[in-house]
N, C-alpha and C positions, 0 to 999 in steps of 0.2 A: 530569615537566616536558616541555613541548613546546618543543624546541629546533630552530632553523633556522640553518643555516651558509651564509653566502654564499660561493660559490666562483667564481673567475674563471679562465677559461683565458687565458694570456698567452704572448707568445713568450719563449723561454729567455733570461734576462738574461746568460748566460754566452756566448751566440753573437751574431753580427752581426744587428742588427735594422734594418729599413728601412721606409719609407712607400711606399705605392703611387703610381706616377706619375699615375694616372687621377683619383684622388679625395683624395689626401693622407691617407688613413687607414692604420693599421698593417697591413703586408703579412703577414697570418697564414698565407696560402697557401704561402709559401715558407719559413716559419720552423719551428723545432722548438717546438712549443707544449706547455706544461706547466701545472700548477695554480700560481697565484700563490703564491709561497713563504709569504707572511705568512698566507694562508688555511689553510695546513696546521696552523698553530699554533692557529687558530680551531677546526678540526676536532677536534684533540686536546683542546682545552679542553672542547668539547661532549662528547666521549666520557668525559672524566674526571667530568663533572658527572652524566652518565647513570649511570655506575658507582657514584657515591656517593649519588645521590637518585632514580634510576629515571627512567623517561620514554622519549621518542623522539626520535631526531636525524634531521632532514630536510636534505638538501643542495639549495641553490637556485641555479641557474645560468642566466644569460642569455647566449645565444651562438649561433653557427652550428652546422650539423651536427656538425662536428669536435669541438665542445666535449664530445660524448659520451665521448671518450677520457678527458677529466679527470674527468668525472662517475664513470665507473666506477673510476678510480684513487681518488678520494675515497671511494666506497663500499667499497673493498677495505680501507680503514683501520678501518671499523667502523660507519658511520651505517647507519640502517635502509632509507631510501629517498631518492629525489631527485625533484626538479621541474626541468624543463628549459624555459625560455621560449624559443621558437624561432619566428621570423618573418623573412622576408626584408626586410620593411619596417624592421627594427631597424638595419640596416647604416648607419653614419654618425651614430648617436645620440650626443649630448653627455651630460655627466654629469647634467645636469638631467633630460633625457628618460629616461636610464637609471634615475634614482631614481624616477621616476613609474611605470615599468613594474615595478620590483622592489617598490615599495610596494603596488602592486596585487595582486601575486602573494602577498606577506606578509599582506595583508588576508584572502586566502582560506585561508591556512594557520593563522591564529589562534596565532601563536607566543607563548609566555611569554617566551622569551629569543631575541634574534637576535644571532649572533656573527658577526664578520668580521674580516679583517685590517685594520690601521690604513691600509694604502695598497696600491695595486697597483704592480708593478714597471714596467708600461708607461705608466701614467698619472700615478701619484705625486701626485694632487691632495689626498688625505686628506679628501675632503668627503663621501663617500657615507654613512658612518654618521650624520652631522649631518643630511644631507638626508632620509634615511629616517625618522629619529626625528621630524623636523619634519612630514612628510607624514602619518606614523601617529599623531602627538599623543602620543608616548611619551617617556620619558627616554633620554638619550644618555650613556653612560659610556665615554669614549674613551681610547685610548692606554694600555690596561691592561697592567701587568706581573704583576698577581696579581688574581684573582677569587675572591671567596668567596660562597657561596650559603647562605643561612639562611632557609628557607621562601620567602617571597615577597620577601625583602630581599636586595639585591645589594650587595656592598661591593667596591670596586675601589681598588687602588693605581695612580693614573694617573702614569706615567713622565713626567718633565721633565728639563730640562737641569741643574736644581739638586738633583734628588732625586726625590721623589714627593709626590702629594697623595692623600688619603684621601677618596673620594666615595662616597655611597650612594644607592640609589634602590630602588623597588619595582617588581616586574614588572607588566606587560610592559616590556622595555627593549631597547635596542640597545647592544651592548658591542663595541668594537673592541680588538684585542689587538696587541702587539708581540712580537717573537721572543724576548723575555726571559721570557715567561710559562711556558713549558714546553719539552719536547723531543718533537716529534712521533714517534709510533710508525712503524715500517716495516710495510707490509702483509705478512701472512703468506701462505703458499701457500693455506691454508684460506680466508683472507679474500679472496684474489684470485678464487678459484673461486666463492665465495658471492656476490661482487659481481655476477657474471653473471646471477644469478636475481633480485636485488633490483629491486623496481618503480621505473620511471622514468616519471613522468608528464609529458607534453608539453603546454604551454599556448601558444596563439597570442594575438596582441593582441586578437582577437574575444573569446577566453575570458575575458580580463581586463578587457574593456570600455574599452580604450585605442584611440583612433582612430589610423590610420596616419600622419595629418598631424601628430600631436603628437610623432612620433619620427623617426628617420632624419635625413637632410640637411634635409628640410623643416621639421622641428620643433626643429632644433638652435639653441641660443642663442649657440653659438660655432663657429668653423670655422677650420681651417688653410688659409691662402690660397696658401702656397708653402713649399717646403723645399728645403734643399741638404745634401749630405753634409758632415760635419765635415772641415775641411781637414787634410791631413796635418800632423804635428808638425814644426816647424822648429828650427834651432839657436837657442839663446839668444843674447842680446847679450852681447858681451865687452868689458869696460872695462880698458884698459891704464893702469896708474897711472904717470903721468909728473909726479907732483907735484900733479896736480889730479884724482886719482882720486875724492876725497870729493865734489868739486863735480859731476863727471860722474855719480856714482852718484845723487846727489840729484836731478839733472836728469831722470835716467832714471826714477826713482820718481815724480817729479812728472808726467812724461808719461804714465806708466801710471795715474795718479791714485791712487797709494798714499800720498802726502803732499800 
């Protein structure tokens, strides 16, 4: 089975994150950048499927030069090779434009199964799997807490707030996973050393047949107009009960639109 895993490099969610003052995009230059946490579960699931059914696992990343660090980290877990979509014109791309580029790359890779995290910790829009499936004309099995492969048939337990739904489809398909699906392995020393020699193919927009005007700020369908830092936390309101505490409490809740 030909499996492609989408991997995104994001600022570490455990550290302070900020937007650039010049164009309101995520400031990745000053951040500690890591693999999007949810994508590590997708990598692990791909490796488990390969171990059980055979095949090849390819990591696909769209990002600047520094994303190479996350590509090598992903390869050290066990995938066979990687594809890095790299082009200066991609800076400022929205989710719609990003899906166009990734779909073009996936079209060249002829994947039987595309795996990805259900969301990224920087964007958290949860739309990429659906957009890719729509562009590629294949099924989308999203929010998986369990994935079973039986030949060309995929069965997913889709995690919901009430429990789970069982959904099936045939390959090719896009499957997004939650962190309940498995426990990602740690890269071994052997894996880290092997990752340095694994092939990483670089593709530009020209290689994918995507015009620069369709991506970046020029092709974006949405934009951040302004931003401000979160204000510091202040002390809460205190209500002194002088016989009318209940009334004051209700008035406060009404002011905050809780009642």
